C-alpha positions in Angstrom: -0.3 0.1 -0.2 1.7 3.5 -0.3 1.9 5.8 2.0 0.0 9.1 1.7 2.6 10.8 4.1 5.2 11.9 0.9 5.2 14.9 0.6 4.0 16.5 -2.4 7.6 18.6 -2.3 10.0 16.4 -2.0 11.7 15.6 -5.3 10.4 12.4 -7.4 10.7 9.1 -5.4 11.4 6.0 -7.1 7.4 5.4 -8.8 7.0 9.3 -9.6 9.7 8.8 -11.5 8.8 5.4 -13.5 5.2 7.5 -13.7 6.8 10.1 -15.4 9.3 8.1 -17.6 5.6 5.7 -18.4 4.4 8.6 -19.4 6.7 10.4 -21.5 6.2 6.9 -23.2 2.6 7.2 -24.0 1.1 10.2 -22.1 -2.4 8.7 -23.1 -1.7 5.3 -21.6 -4.5 4.9 -19.3 -3.4 4.3 -15.9 -4.5 0.3 -15.4 -1.8 0.3 -18.3 1.1 2.2 -16.1 0.4 -0.1 -13.4 0.1 -4.0 -15.1 4.0 -2.4 -15.9 4.8 -0.9 -12.6 2.9 -4.1 -10.9 1.1 -1.3 -8.5 -2.6 -0.6 -8.3 -3.7 1.6 -10.4 -5.3 4.3 -7.5 -1.5 4.4 -7.0 -0.5 5.3 -10.5 -3.4 7.9 -10.4 -3.1 9.7 -6.9 0.7 9.7 -8.1 0.0 11.1 -11.0 -2.9 13.3 -9.4 -0.4 15.3 -6.8 2.1 16.5 -8.9 -0.2 17.1 -11.7 -2.2 19.3 -8.9 0.7 20.9 -7.3 1.8 22.7 -11.1 4.8 21.0 -10.7 4.8 17.8 -13.7 2.0 17.0 -16.3 1.5 15.4 -19.5 1.2 18.2 -22.6 -0.4 17.4 -26.1 1.9 19.2 -28.5 1.8 19.5 -32.3 4.7 18.4 -34.3 5.7 21.7 -37.0 7.7 19.7 -39.3 4.5 17.9 -40.1 2.0 21.0 -40.4 4.6 23.5 -42.9 4.5 26.0 -39.6 8.1 27.9 -39.2 10.5 28.4 -35.9 12.0 31.4 -34.9 14.8 31.5 -32.0 14.5 34.8 -31.2 17.0 36.4 -28.2 15.8 39.8 -27.7 18.8 42.2 -25.9 16.6 44.5 -23.4 17.5 47.3 -20.6 18.1 45.2 -17.0 15.0 47.1 -16.2 12.6 45.7 -19.1 13.3 42.1 -19.4 10.5 40.5 -16.6 8.0 42.7 -18.7 9.2 42.5 -21.6 9.3 38.7 -21.3 6.0 38.5 -19.8 4.2 40.2 -22.8 5.7 38.0 -24.7 3.9 35.2 -22.4 1.5 35.4 -23.2 1.3 35.7 -26.9 -0.6 32.0 -28.6 2.8 32.2 -30.9 5.3 32.0 -28.1 6.7 29.3 -26.1 9.9 29.0 -24.1 9.5 32.3 -23.0 12.9 32.7 -20.5 15.3 35.1 -19.0 18.5 34.9 -19.4 22.2 36.3 -19.3 21.7 37.8 -15.8 18.8 39.2 -16.5 19.6 41.5 -19.6 18.1 39.1 -22.4 14.6 37.4 -23.5 15.1 34.2 -24.8 11.8 33.0 -26.9 10.4 30.7 -29.8 8.2 32.3 -32.2 5.8 30.0 -34.1 3.4 30.5 -37.5 2.3 28.9 -39.7 1.3 30.2 -42.8 2.8 32.3 -45.5 3.5 35.4 -43.5 5.3 33.8 -40.2 6.8 36.1 -37.3 5.9 39.1 -39.4 4.0 40.9 -36.8 6.1 39.9 -33.4 9.8 40.2 -35.6 8.8 43.9 -37.4 6.8 45.7 -36.1 5.7 45.1 -32.0 9.7 43.9 -31.0 11.1 47.0 -33.0 9.0 49.5 -31.5 9.2 48.3 -28.3 11.0 50.7 -25.0 13.8 49.4 -23.9 14.9 46.9 -26.7 18.5 47.2 -27.4 18.4 44.9 -30.2 17.4 41.8 -31.7 18.7 38.7 -33.2 15.8 35.9 -34.8 17.7 32.5 -35.7 15.1 30.7 -38.6 14.8 26.6 -37.0 15.6 25.6 -40.6 15.9 21.5 -38.6 15.2 20.2 -35.1 17.5 16.7 -34.4 16.1 16.7 -31.0 13.3 17.8 -28.9 10.2 16.2 -30.4 8.7 13.3 -30.4 10.5 11.1 -27.9 12.2 14.1 -26.0 14.0 14.5 -22.3 12.0 12.6 -20.3 12.2 9.3 -22.3 16.0 9.1 -21.4 15.5 8.6 -18.4 16.2 5.2 -16.6 13.6 4.5 -14.2 11.4 1.6 -16.1 13.4 -1.4 -17.7 14.4 -1.7 -21.6 10.9 -4.4 -21.4 8.9 -2.0 -19.4 9.2 0.4 -21.7 8.8 -1.7 -24.4 5.4 -2.8 -23.0 4.5 1.0 -23.7 6.0 1.6 -26.8 4.5 -1.4 -28.4 0.6 0.7 -27.2 0.7 4.0 -28.8 -0.7 4.0 -31.8 2.0 3.4 -34.8 3.2 7.0 -37.4 2.9 6.3 -40.3 3.2 10.1 -41.5 3.4 10.2 -45.8 1.3 13.4 -46.0 0.4 16.9 -45.4 -2.7 17.3 -42.9 -5.2 18.9 -43.0 -6.9 21.3 -40.1 -9.4 23.3 -38.9 -11.2 24.9 -36.5 -12.1 22.3 -34.3 -8.6 21.3 -34.4 -7.4 24.1 -33.3 -9.5 24.1 -30.3 -8.2 20.3 -30.1 -5.0 21.3 -29.5 -5.6 24.4 -26.8 -7.6 22.0 -24.8 -4.3 19.4 -24.9 -2.1 21.9 -24.5 -3.5 22.6 -20.7 -3.8 18.6 -20.1 -3.1 16.2 -22.8 -5.2 13.5 -20.3 -8.6 15.8 -20.6 -11.9 13.6 -21.1 -13.1 12.4 -24.5 -16.2 14.6 -23.0 -14.1 17.5 -21.8 -12.3 17.1 -25.8 -15.9 16.8 -27.3 -17.4 20.6 -25.0 -14.3 21.7 -26.2 -14.7 21.4 -30.1 -18.1 20.7 -31.2 -17.2 17.5 -31.7 -19.2 14.1 -30.7 -17.4 11.8 -28.4 -16.9 9.5 -30.8 -15.5 11.9 -33.1 -12.6 13.8 -31.0 -11.7 10.0 -30.4 -10.6 9.4 -33.7 -9.7 12.7 -34.6 -7.0 12.5 -31.5 -5.8 8.4 -32.8 -5.9 9.9 -36.2 -4.0 13.1 -35.5 -1.5 10.9 -33.4 -1.0 8.4 -36.2 -0.2 11.0 -38.7 2.4 12.3 -36.0 1.3 15.9 -35.8 0.0 15.6 -32.6 2.2 14.1 -29.2 1.8 13.9 -25.6 5.1 14.4 -23.7 5.6 15.3 -20.0 6.4 19.0 -18.7 8.3 18.7 -15.8 9.6 20.7 -12.7 13.7 20.3 -13.8 14.1 20.5 -10.6 12.2 17.7 -9.3 15.1 15.6 -10.6 17.6 17.7 -9.4 19.1 20.1 -11.9 19.0 23.5 -11.6 20.9 24.9 -14.6 19.5 25.3 -17.9 21.7 26.5 -20.3 21.6 27.6 -23.9 24.0 26.9 -26.3 25.1 28.8 -29.3 27.2 26.7 -31.5 29.3 27.6 -34.7 30.3 24.0 -36.7 31.6 23.9 -40.6 28.6 22.3 -42.8 30.5 19.5 -43.3 30.1 18.4 -40.0 26.5 20.2 -39.4 24.2 17.2 -39.5 26.9 14.5 -37.1 27.8 17.2 -34.5 23.8 17.2 -34.1 23.2 13.1 -34.5 25.3 13.2 -31.3 24.6 16.3 -29.4 20.8 14.5 -29.5 22.4 11.5 -28.0 23.1 13.0 -25.1 21.7 12.6 -21.2 21.6 16.3 -20.9 20.3 18.0 -24.1 16.4 18.4 -24.1 17.0 20.2 -27.3 19.0 20.6 -30.2 18.3 22.3 -33.9 20.3 23.6 -37.5 20.0 27.7 -37.9 20.2 30.5 -39.6 22.5 33.2 -37.8 26.2 33.8 -37.1 25.8 31.0 -35.3 24.0 27.0 -37.1 23.4 24.8 -34.1 21.3 25.7 -31.2 20.7 23.2 -27.6 19.2 23.1 -24.6 21.1 20.7 -22.4 20.1 20.8 -18.4 22.7 20.1 -15.8 22.7 20.1 -11.4 24.9 23.0 -11.5 27.6 25.6 -12.5 30.5 22.5 -11.7 28.0 20.1 -14.0 27.6 23.0 -16.7 31.6 23.1 -16.4 32.3 19.3 -16.5 29.5 19.3 -19.5 31.8 22.0 -21.4 35.3 20.9 -20.7 33.9 17.0 -21.5 31.2 16.5 -23.9 31.5 19.7 -25.4 34.9 19.9 -25.9 34.9 16.4 -27.7 33.3 18.0 -30.6 35.6 18.8 -32.3 34.1 20.1 -35.6 32.9 22.1 -32.9 34.2 26.1 -33.9 33.0 28.2 -31.5 30.0 28.0 -28.6 28.4 31.2 -26.2 26.4 29.8 -23.6 24.1 31.7 -21.2 22.0 30.2 -18.3 18.5 31.2 -18.2 17.2 32.3 -14.8 14.1 33.3 -15.3 10.7 30.2 -16.8 8.1 32.6 -17.6 6.1 30.5 -20.1 7.4 26.2 -20.9 6.6 24.9 -24.7 3.4 25.3 -26.4 0.9 24.1 -29.2 1.8 25.8 -32.4 -1.8 28.4 -32.1 -3.8 28.5 -35.3 -3.0 30.8 -38.2 -6.1 32.6 -37.8 
């Protein structure tokens, strides 16, 4: 029997980590299936997840793979006056086309991802809004050309809380992905994405109410979007729960002949959350989670130093996360 005396403020214990790992593999898996794999009761799994979700420390979120809907992604760095970073970051966080809004560089820079659909992706923000914002000292926008790591099967999948047999049992039960062509999205899909972006385990009655579809229709649509690789689910977890205090952005320069190889190697690093090829003065951007400053130093002087094709590295640490990863907003 699980003890109910475990404080929700404590770091994740072994069972919590196993539940998180299982839900990273299949965020919509029934608690009964996860319980069978873990060898505990369904009530225990449900209680563990609800406690984490209600405490806003970990939750399943639905996400759209931008590569499947031809969305344009921009990594934007905004240099600000020291007293303006918070206000600018919070204003960006309120926009539906931003995610990963973070204050970095000791409070003098804001990082964010801007993702839009449509021929004028990012025009409103990048060409009109930000340049006219008071106390913005400079803007650097890099178009993401290729995401090597940071989509389906993300960073939480690098956990080792489950055995390979347990992980395989959950993977084998997922809908197979058979993406092979363009996908048409409508207003009901946009409403579905918005709701799942807040609660990836929302029930079909709630999803039906949000989209105006019947429960059977919304169930079929979720399954179809998952099969076609448009919609996927992952765990959003506060890094401190896993012992990580340092979140760092790495901007690297690599000769084009070595670009693919360096991205492939970065994707295998346990520390790396996101890695992509970009336009701009540097052509690789990565985000990594480390335990502390000493761990960051070790990472830079060992794993990154071993990437001999990298000619330069700039690192900037995150001091505040203002907005986490979200779904692609509608283009209307």
